[in-house]
N, C-alpha and C positions, 0 to 999 in steps of 0.2 A: 232777281233773284239774288239772295244773300249768301255768301260763303262764309263761313263759319270760320273762326281764328285756327289758323295752323302754329302748332307747338314744333321747338326745334329742340333735340337733345344733342348736346355736343359731341356725343359718340358717333354721331350719321351727319354732322353738318358736312356741308360739301360735296355729297352724293349724289345730287339731283333728285332728292327725293320730294321737295316742294315744287320743284318744277313738274315733276311727275303728276303729282296730285292736284295742280292748276290745270295740267291739260285734261286731266281727268274730270274735273269740275266743267270745263269748258264743253267737253263729250256730252255731259250728264244735261247741260243747260239746253244743248243743241238739239238733244233726241227727247227731252222732257215732253210729257203728254199737253203741258202748257205754254203758251207763248210768253217768253219773256225778251225784254228789249235791251236790258243792262244786266252786266255781274257786277256786284257790289263787295267790297271787301273792306273790312278795318283793319287798319295799320297802327298798332299800339306803342310801335317802336319806329325809330326813324328807319332801321335797316329792314323791317316788314313793308314801311312805304315804298322803299327803294325796290325792294322785290317784286312788288306789282306794278310799279312805274316799269320796270324791264320790260313787261309783257304788254306794255301800251295802256295801262290803267291811267287814269286821270284824278286828279283829287277834287273833290267839291270846294269851291271857292269859300265858304263859309263855314265848312269842316274839313280841314287838310287831311285829317287821319282816316277818311271815308273817302275810298276810291272808287270808281266805276268804270267798266269796260263795254262799249256796246257789243251786241251779240254778234253783229256784223263783222265787227274787228276782231273779234274772239275768233270766229269761223276762219278767219284768214290765217290765224296763226297755225289751225290743224293742215291748212292745204299745203303742199311740196311746193 
């Protein structure tokens, strides 16, 4: 499952909106009627890559701006 790019407006930076969107995407993938094994995201800037890495995403070796997170790992982020 591929997540579209997230934009950031400076007026809303640091309010946790990106994190909320990330968790919503994980929940959406987890409850989708089609089975997915990983969530992919593109990080066009270094801070975007760092954002996804903070959730446990790993970069692809040959495409370091593409990150992936196994769905099983993503689901563990939702568990208390």
